[in-house]
Residue, then its C-alpha position, 0 to 999 in steps of 0.5 A: x277371767x278378770x274376776x278369777x284373777x281378782x279372787x286369787x289375788x285377794x286369797x293370796x294377799x289378804x285372806x290367806x295371811x289373815x287366816x294364817x295369822x289367826x291360826x298361829x299360836x304365837x299371834x294371840x300372844x303378840x296381840x295380848x302383849x300389844x294390848x297390855x303395852x298400849x294400856x300401860x303407855x296410855x295410863x302414864x300419859x296426859x290421857x290417863x284420866x280418860x283411860x281410868x274414867x272409861x272403865x267406870x261407865x255404868x251399864x244396866x240390864x234387866x227389868x223391874x226389881x231384877x236389874x244388874x248394874x255394873x261398870x264397864x270394868x266389871x262387865x269385862x271381868x265378870x261378863x266378857x271373861x266368862x267367855x274366856x273361862x268357858x273355853x278354859x272349861x272346854x279345854x279342861x274337859x277335853x284334856x281330862x277325857x281324851x288329852x294329856x290329863x286322861x292318862x295317869x302315866x302322862x299326867x303325873x309330871x305336869x300335874x305334880x309340876x303344877x301343884x309345886x308351881x302353885x304352892x311355892x309361889x303362894x308361900x313366898x308371897x305370904x312370907x312377904x305379906x303375912x297379915x292384913x289385906x295385902x295377904x289376900x294376894x297369895x293367889x296372884x303368883x300361882x297362875x300361868x298364862x298359857x297364851x303367852x307361854x305357848x306364844x314364846x315357844x312358837x316364836x322359837x320355831x320348829x326347833x322346839x320339841x313337840x313334847x315340850x309344847x305338850x308338857x307346857x300345855x298340860x302344865x298350864x291346863x292343870x294350873x288353870x284347874x288350880x286357879x279356878x278352884x282358888x277363885x271359887x273357894x277363896x275369892x268369893x264374896x258373901x253368898x246369896x244361897x237363894x241365887x245359888x240354888x237357882x243356879x244349881x237348878x239350871x245346872x241340873x237342867x244342863x246335865x239332864x239335857x246332856x244325858x238325854x242327848x240334846x246336842x244344840x249349842x244354842x240350848x246350852x248357850x241360853x240356859x248357861x248364860x241366861x240361867x246359870x251365869x246370871x244366877x251365879x253373878x247374883x249369888x256372890x260366887x264369882x260368875x266366871x266359875x259358872x262358865x267353867x261349870x257350864x263348859x263341863x255340861x257340854x256333850x263330848x260325844x257326837x250324834x253320829x259315830x265315826x264309822x257311821x259318818x264314814x259310811x254315810x259320807x261315802x254313799x253321799x259322795x257316790x251319789x254326788x258323783x253319779x249326778x250329771x254336772x251342768x257345766x255351770x258355775x252354779x250347782x243343780x238342785x240335786x247337787x245342792x240337796x246332796x251337799x246340804x245332806x253332807x254338810x248336815x252329817x258332817x256337823x252332827x259327826x263333830x262333838x259339840x265340845x270340840x265344835x265350840x272350842x274350835x269356833x270360840x278360840x279366835x274370839x277369845x284370843x283376839x277379842x276377849x283377852x286383848x280387851x281384858x288386857x287393855x282394861x286391866x294392865x293400864x297401871x298409872x305409876x305414882x311415886x318412886x318406881x324403886x319404892x313401888x318395886x320394893x314394896x312387900x306386895x310387889x316383891x311377893x308377886x315378882x319373887x313368887x312368880x320368878x323364884x316360886x314358879x321355877x323352884x316349884x315346877x322344876x324342883x318337883x318334876x326334876x325330883x320325880x324324874x331322878x327318882x324314876x317315878x316319872x320320865x322326862x318326855x322324849x326329845x326334852x332335856x333337863x334344860x328344856x324342863x328348866x325353860x318350861x318352868x321359867x315360862x310358867x312364871x308368866x302369870x299375866x292374864x290369870x294373875x291380873x284377874x286374881x289381883x282384881x279380886x284380891x284387893x279393894x285398896x287401889x295401891x295394893x292392886x297397882x303394886x301387884x300389877x307392876x309385879x305381874x308385868x315385870x315378872x312376866x316380861x322377865x320370865x318371857x325373855x329368860x324362858x326364851x333364852x333357856x329353851x333356845x340354849x336347850x335346843x342348841x345343846x340337843x343339836x350338838x349331841x346329834x339328837x333329833x328334836x321331835 
């Protein structure tokens, strides 16, 4: 009896709150924000030297002439972030196959909004930085951080229309496609074609395995990491692109179809019910055998794509992205702060995000709805659309990532990161206020938010 009470207390006060926190979409945004803030604080204290020297510690893997030697910062940005891009790839594939991007009717508004939200920020940045190394940062204000943006939506509670969440998710996913393409084509160093051809060979193996019905996630992990990712890392094409490509080779169909799964589970359930219970805390051998079969069948009824996406989300949200934020957001502010803000790079990033994103996303989508080429999702008003456009200006993760690829000059990198952090913070506050106001107007008109 005491043991049962103890277990119930643990479940109520420890396990359930932790699981609820992890499943809450706003929680990852909170953890990400805390990581970035902590890095920013440490980088501007007497511990600044320790913070910056930490990322220059070198690690080597390999053997003989095949050795990869990189510092901790590169292992995080090229290695750990490959996990993030792998999950992004899984989400992209799911959305294209069966999500919001699978239907042209549903996809046209967020897709066109994403195109506008990438083109206008890049043009604004180039206006301030037309030449030299500073011009390489044009891709920085193009990105949207889906974790932060959705986190702010969830902080608004149940009053946010579900259609707004879907629209912003589809917009951010389409934005991710653009960011991946930009990294692949414009932020790639000198290419080693031999390594690239080796990577292509491993890609053929992964695609063939998918076509012949291989469903082992371990197989895809080994070939994808040891083969495809390593080859891309050594080729000069950014290794995170390999993660996205590998994700698209993951099977999206289950070994056991839905109808077959239902029939098999029903038979096993009937068989389990027919077994004599032993009235003990433990199960009989026959019961264990049936349950083991049910577990195996259930696992085979789940597509590897969704199993991996669901299983890896907590890892990415609460480990990978916070570590990346802590390693990249620690900007030591040197010199006059106002001078830094007024530098062309910082201005290009801030105005590219805050003005470019809003004008690009809201402008395009508003015109499409007025011309009746596309419809505003049910439950949303024009102010909701504006609020979503402002939240799209939260660049953070992807913007920081592209900043690290764009510049070799640490001054430019510092200025870009200051711009990213300031713009993302301002966009988060104004996006929150705008959507809250939109909800209020919706309620006053007596419209139901769905």
